[in-house]
N, CA, C and O atoms as CSV, one atom per row, in Angstrom:
chain,resi,resn,atom,element,x,y,z
A,1,ALA,N,N,0.846,-1.187,0.000
A,1,ALA,CA,C,0.000,0.000,0.000
A,1,ALA,C,C,0.880,1.235,0.000
A,1,ALA,O,O,1.921,1.270,0.655
A,2,LYS,N,N,0.459,2.233,-0.730
A,2,LYS,CA,C,1.215,3.488,-0.814
A,2,LYS,C,C,0.339,4.632,-0.316
A,2,LYS,O,O,-0.835,4.736,-0.669
A,3,THR,N,N,0.934,5.483,0.507
A,3,THR,CA,C,0.245,6.649,1.047
A,3,THR,C,C,0.861,7.911,0.463
A,3,THR,O,O,2.083,8.047,0.415
A,4,LEU,N,N,0.021,8.824,0.025
A,4,LEU,CA,C,0.438,10.110,-0.515
A,4,LEU,C,C,0.099,11.188,0.499
A,4,LEU,O,O,-1.047,11.306,0.932
A,5,ILE,N,N,1.106,11.979,0.879
A,5,ILE,CA,C,0.902,13.070,1.836
A,5,ILE,C,C,1.305,14.372,1.160
A,5,ILE,O,O,2.467,14.558,0.800
A,6,LEU,N,N,0.349,15.268,0.989
A,6,LEU,CA,C,0.591,16.565,0.363
A,6,LEU,C,C,0.260,17.686,1.325
A,6,LEU,O,O,-0.637,17.566,2.160
A,7,SER,N,N,0.992,18.768,1.197
A,7,SER,CA,C,0.676,19.963,1.969
A,7,SER,C,C,0.988,21.187,1.122
A,7,SER,O,O,1.647,21.101,0.086
A,8,ALA,N,N,0.505,22.310,1.586
A,8,ALA,CA,C,0.715,23.559,0.857
A,8,ALA,C,C,2.050,24.210,1.215
A,8,ALA,O,O,2.649,24.889,0.382
A,9,LEU,N,N,2.516,24.007,2.442
A,9,LEU,CA,C,3.708,24.700,2.937
A,9,LEU,C,C,4.776,23.707,3.393
A,9,LEU,O,O,4.443,22.642,3.914
A,10,PRO,N,N,6.060,24.042,3.204
A,10,PRO,CA,C,7.137,23.122,3.588
A,10,PRO,C,C,7.143,22.767,5.070
A,10,PRO,O,O,7.538,21.660,5.435
A,11,GLU,N,N,6.720,23.669,5.911
A,11,GLU,CA,C,6.711,23.414,7.347
A,11,GLU,C,C,5.788,22.250,7.709
A,11,GLU,O,O,5.956,21.620,8.753
A,12,GLU,N,N,4.833,21.976,6.858
A,12,GLU,CA,C,3.842,20.944,7.148
A,12,GLU,C,C,4.349,19.534,6.836
A,12,GLU,O,O,3.854,18.572,7.422
A,13,THR,N,N,5.310,19.386,5.942
A,13,THR,CA,C,5.811,18.050,5.601
A,13,THR,C,C,7.211,17.777,6.121
A,13,THR,O,O,7.679,16.641,6.048
A,14,GLY,N,N,7.881,18.774,6.636
A,14,GLY,CA,C,9.266,18.617,7.086
A,14,GLY,C,C,9.449,17.506,8.101
A,14,GLY,O,O,10.382,16.713,7.982
A,15,GLU,N,N,8.587,17.432,9.087
A,15,GLU,CA,C,8.705,16.404,10.122
A,15,GLU,C,C,8.468,15.013,9.548
A,15,GLU,O,O,9.162,14.065,9.915
A,16,ILE,N,N,7.511,14.887,8.668
A,16,ILE,CA,C,7.234,13.585,8.051
A,16,ILE,C,C,8.424,13.144,7.207
A,16,ILE,O,O,8.856,11.994,7.292
A,17,GLU,N,N,8.950,14.046,6.400
A,17,GLU,CA,C,10.083,13.705,5.541
A,17,GLU,C,C,11.294,13.279,6.354
A,17,GLU,O,O,12.076,12.447,5.896
A,18,SER,N,N,11.465,13.829,7.544
A,18,SER,CA,C,12.611,13.467,8.384
A,18,SER,C,C,12.532,12.022,8.870
A,18,SER,O,O,13.545,11.462,9.287
A,19,HIS,N,N,11.353,11.409,8.825
A,19,HIS,CA,C,11.170,10.024,9.268
A,19,HIS,C,C,11.241,9.010,8.119
A,19,HIS,O,O,11.185,7.805,8.362
A,20,LEU,N,N,11.361,9.476,6.888
A,20,LEU,CA,C,11.415,8.554,5.745
A,20,LEU,C,C,12.739,7.793,5.726
A,20,LEU,O,O,13.808,8.390,5.861
A,21,LYS,N,N,12.661,6.494,5.561
A,21,LYS,CA,C,13.840,5.637,5.401
A,21,LYS,C,C,14.001,5.328,3.921
A,21,LYS,O,O,13.022,5.188,3.187
A,22,ASN,N,N,15.265,5.224,3.495
A,22,ASN,CA,C,15.576,4.940,2.084
A,22,ASN,C,C,14.905,5.947,1.158
A,22,ASN,O,O,14.400,5.587,0.095
A,23,ALA,N,N,14.904,7.210,1.570
A,23,ALA,CA,C,14.214,8.256,0.805
A,23,ALA,C,C,14.947,8.562,-0.494
A,23,ALA,O,O,16.176,8.569,-0.557
A,24,LYS,N,N,14.157,8.813,-1.517
A,24,LYS,CA,C,14.709,9.277,-2.784
A,24,LYS,C,C,13.830,10.384,-3.320
A,24,LYS,O,O,12.626,10.428,-3.066
A,25,GLN,N,N,14.455,11.277,-4.064
A,25,GLN,CA,C,13.718,12.381,-4.658
A,25,GLN,C,C,13.223,11.981,-6.039
A,25,GLN,O,O,13.924,11.329,-6.814
A,26,ILE,N,N,11.998,12.391,-6.319
A,26,ILE,CA,C,11.395,12.127,-7.620
A,26,ILE,C,C,10.815,13.437,-8.138
A,26,ILE,O,O,10.105,14.133,-7.413
A,27,LYS,N,N,11.114,13.771,-9.383
A,27,LYS,CA,C,10.584,14.995,-9.983
A,27,LYS,C,C,9.397,14.642,-10.867
A,27,LYS,O,O,9.516,13.868,-11.817
A,28,ILE,N,N,8.251,15.225,-10.534
A,28,ILE,CA,C,7.017,14.993,-11.291
A,28,ILE,C,C,6.351,16.340,-11.507
A,28,ILE,O,O,6.204,17.123,-10.569
A,29,ALA,N,N,5.952,16.608,-12.730
A,29,ALA,CA,C,5.250,17.849,-13.075
A,29,ALA,C,C,6.029,19.070,-12.592
A,29,ALA,O,O,5.436,20.056,-12.152
A,30,GLY,N,N,7.359,19.002,-12.675
A,30,GLY,CA,C,8.200,20.131,-12.308
A,30,GLY,C,C,8.423,20.310,-10.817
A,30,GLY,O,O,9.079,21.269,-10.413
A,31,GLU,N,N,7.905,19.427,-9.996
A,31,GLU,CA,C,8.059,19.519,-8.536
A,31,GLU,C,C,8.825,18.316,-8.019
A,31,GLU,O,O,8.797,17.240,-8.618
A,32,ILE,N,N,9.512,18.510,-6.898
A,32,ILE,CA,C,10.289,17.436,-6.269
A,32,ILE,C,C,9.481,16.831,-5.127
A,32,ILE,O,O,8.955,17.548,-4.276
A,33,PHE,N,N,9.389,15.510,-5.118
A,33,PHE,CA,C,8.682,14.779,-4.063
A,33,PHE,C,C,9.639,13.780,-3.439
A,33,PHE,O,O,10.590,13.335,-4.082
A,34,GLN,N,N,9.389,13.430,-2.189
A,34,GLN,CA,C,10.194,12.449,-1.465
A,34,GLN,C,C,9.419,11.141,-1.390
A,34,GLN,O,O,8.247,11.127,-1.013
A,35,GLU,N,N,10.071,10.048,-1.748
A,35,GLU,CA,C,9.456,8.732,-1.633
A,35,GLU,C,C,10.328,7.878,-0.733
A,35,GLU,O,O,11.547,7.836,-0.901
A,36,GLY,N,N,9.709,7.199,0.220
A,36,GLY,CA,C,10.451,6.341,1.124
A,36,GLY,C,C,9.510,5.489,1.955
A,36,GLY,O,O,8.335,5.330,1.624
A,37,MET,N,N,10.038,4.951,3.024
A,37,MET,CA,C,9.273,4.067,3.899
A,37,MET,C,C,9.194,4.651,5.310
A,37,MET,O,O,10.163,5.216,5.815
A,38,ILE,N,N,8.039,4.507,5.928
A,38,ILE,CA,C,7.863,4.766,7.354
A,38,ILE,C,C,7.290,3.469,7.910
A,38,ILE,O,O,6.123,3.146,7.689
A,39,GLY,N,N,8.125,2.730,8.634
A,39,GLY,CA,C,7.728,1.399,9.071
A,39,GLY,C,C,7.552,0.511,7.853
A,39,GLY,O,O,8.445,0.427,7.010
A,40,ASN,N,N,6.407,-0.153,7.754
A,40,ASN,CA,C,6.100,-1.014,6.604
A,40,ASN,C,C,5.332,-0.280,5.513
A,40,ASN,O,O,4.927,-0.890,4.523
A,41,GLN,N,N,5.127,1.027,5.685
A,41,GLN,CA,C,4.292,1.810,4.779
A,41,GLN,C,C,5.128,2.586,3.776
A,41,GLN,O,O,6.035,3.324,4.159
A,42,SER,N,N,4.827,2.421,2.494
A,42,SER,CA,C,5.440,3.220,1.444
A,42,SER,C,C,4.760,4.581,1.419
A,42,SER,O,O,3.533,4.668,1.372
A,43,VAL,N,N,5.566,5.648,1.452
A,43,VAL,CA,C,5.031,7.010,1.575
A,43,VAL,C,C,5.659,7.913,0.516
A,43,VAL,O,O,6.860,7.847,0.255
A,44,VAL,N,N,4.829,8.751,-0.082
A,44,VAL,CA,C,5.295,9.829,-0.951
A,44,VAL,C,C,4.795,11.118,-0.337
A,44,VAL,O,O,3.605,11.250,-0.051
A,45,CYS,N,N,5.689,12.073,-0.130
A,45,CYS,CA,C,5.217,13.354,0.406
A,45,CYS,C,C,5.874,14.502,-0.340
A,45,CYS,O,O,6.959,14.377,-0.908
A,46,GLY,N,N,5.172,15.621,-0.314
A,46,GLY,CA,C,5.658,16.794,-0.998
A,46,GLY,C,C,4.657,17.923,-0.946
A,46,GLY,O,O,3.652,17.867,-0.236
A,47,LEU,N,N,4.956,18.942,-1.710
A,47,LEU,CA,C,4.163,20.173,-1.689
A,47,LEU,C,C,3.267,20.269,-2.910
A,47,LEU,O,O,3.677,19.977,-4.033
A,48,SER,N,N,2.042,20.682,-2.663
A,48,SER,CA,C,1.119,20.937,-3.763
A,48,SER,C,C,1.114,22.417,-4.119
A,48,SER,O,O,0.746,22.796,-5.231
A,49,GLY,N,N,1.521,23.241,-3.180
A,49,GLY,CA,C,1.424,24.676,-3.356
A,49,GLY,C,C,0.123,25.172,-2.749
A,49,GLY,O,O,-0.752,24.384,-2.386
A,50,ILE,N,N,0.012,26.464,-2.645
A,50,ILE,CA,C,-1.145,27.078,-2.007
A,50,ILE,C,C,-2.294,27.184,-3.005
A,50,ILE,O,O,-2.094,27.558,-4.161
A,51,GLY,N,N,-3.488,26.853,-2.550
A,51,GLY,CA,C,-4.685,27.020,-3.364
A,51,GLY,C,C,-5.261,25.703,-3.845
A,51,GLY,O,O,-4.553,24.713,-4.026
A,52,LYS,N,N,-6.569,25.725,-4.045
A,52,LYS,CA,C,-7.254,24.478,-4.421
A,52,LYS,C,C,-6.912,24.021,-5.834
A,52,LYS,O,O,-6.930,22.819,-6.102
A,53,VAL,N,N,-6.606,24.927,-6.733
A,53,VAL,CA,C,-6.236,24.531,-8.091
A,53,VAL,C,C,-4.883,23.826,-8.071
A,53,VAL,O,O,-4.724,22.775,-8.693
A,54,ASN,N,N,-3.905,24.395,-7.360
A,54,ASN,CA,C,-2.602,23.733,-7.236
A,54,ASN,C,C,-2.744,22.375,-6.578
A,54,ASN,O,O,-2.133,21.402,-7.019
A,55,ALA,N,N,-3.539,22.302,-5.533
A,55,ALA,CA,C,-3.742,21.032,-4.832
A,55,ALA,C,C,-4.364,19.990,-5.769
A,55,ALA,O,O,-3.942,18.834,-5.782
A,56,ALA,N,N,-5.352,20.398,-6.540
A,56,ALA,CA,C,-6.026,19.461,-7.448
A,56,ALA,C,C,-5.094,18.980,-8.558
A,56,ALA,O,O,-5.052,17.785,-8.852
A,57,LEU,N,N,-4.354,19.889,-9.174
A,57,LEU,CA,C,-3.450,19.511,-10.264
A,57,LEU,C,C,-2.336,18.590,-9.780
A,57,LEU,O,O,-2.028,17.590,-10.429
A,58,THR,N,N,-1.734,18.924,-8.648
A,58,THR,CA,C,-0.652,18.110,-8.100
A,58,THR,C,C,-1.161,16.747,-7.671
A,58,THR,O,O,-0.523,15.730,-7.944
A,59,THR,N,N,-2.303,16.718,-7.002
A,59,THR,CA,C,-2.869,15.454,-6.549
A,59,THR,C,C,-3.169,14.541,-7.729
A,59,THR,O,O,-2.863,13.350,-7.675
A,60,GLN,N,N,-3.754,15.069,-8.782
A,60,GLN,CA,C,-4.071,14.243,-9.950
A,60,GLN,C,C,-2.805,13.710,-10.610
A,60,GLN,O,O,-2.757,12.547,-11.010
A,61,ALA,N,N,-1.776,14.554,-10.728
A,61,ALA,CA,C,-0.514,14.105,-11.332
A,61,ALA,C,C,0.094,12.958,-10.529
A,61,ALA,O,O,0.616,12.001,-11.101
A,62,LEU,N,N,0.024,13.060,-9.200
A,62,LEU,CA,C,0.590,12.017,-8.354
A,62,LEU,C,C,-0.270,10.755,-8.340
A,62,LEU,O,O,0.260,9.650,-8.227
A,63,ILE,N,N,-1.562,10.903,-8.449
A,63,ILE,CA,C,-2.441,9.731,-8.572
A,63,ILE,C,C,-2.089,8.979,-9.859
A,63,ILE,O,O,-1.969,7.754,-9.859
A,64,ASP,N,N,-1.929,9.714,-10.933
A,64,ASP,CA,C,-1.593,9.089,-12.211
A,64,ASP,C,C,-0.246,8.375,-12.152
A,64,ASP,O,O,-0.093,7.293,-12.719
A,65,TYR,N,N,0.728,8.972,-11.469
A,65,TYR,CA,C,2.076,8.420,-11.416
A,65,TYR,C,C,2.214,7.260,-10.429
A,65,TYR,O,O,2.796,6.228,-10.763
A,66,PHE,N,N,1.680,7.426,-9.211
A,66,PHE,CA,C,1.892,6.451,-8.137
A,66,PHE,C,C,0.715,5.513,-7.879
A,66,PHE,O,O,0.919,4.442,-7.309
A,67,ALA,N,N,-0.487,5.866,-8.269
A,67,ALA,CA,C,-1.684,5.089,-7.943
A,67,ALA,C,C,-1.734,4.772,-6.440
A,67,ALA,O,O,-1.765,3.602,-6.058
A,68,PRO,N,N,-1.743,5.803,-5.590
A,68,PRO,CA,C,-1.710,5.557,-4.136
A,68,PRO,C,C,-3.011,4.917,-3.632
A,68,PRO,O,O,-4.070,5.029,-4.250
A,69,ASP,N,N,-2.884,4.245,-2.491
A,69,ASP,CA,C,-4.039,3.647,-1.829
A,69,ASP,C,C,-4.730,4.646,-0.911
A,69,ASP,O,O,-5.930,4.547,-0.654
A,70,MET,N,N,-3.955,5.612,-0.420
A,70,MET,CA,C,-4.493,6.637,0.483
A,70,MET,C,C,-3.870,7.991,0.156
A,70,MET,O,O,-2.713,8.068,-0.259
A,71,ILE,N,N,-4.638,9.046,0.345
A,71,ILE,CA,C,-4.128,10.407,0.159
A,71,ILE,C,C,-4.451,11.176,1.425
A,71,ILE,O,O,-4.125,12.359,1.528
């Protein structure tokens, strides 16, 4: 199972990213995302940017790329 965690501001994902094991950076739609493991859970986290349009566009791009089980 893969979990996608998005936020508008870097302060919101910094703590989560610090817990990722075997983290790697992935560039999608011009943005950098972190993919790694927290325990047995595969996690992708990153920034969508501020606003509902940015959130929708980024979320759809990541759904298409990763097919997450949870967002």
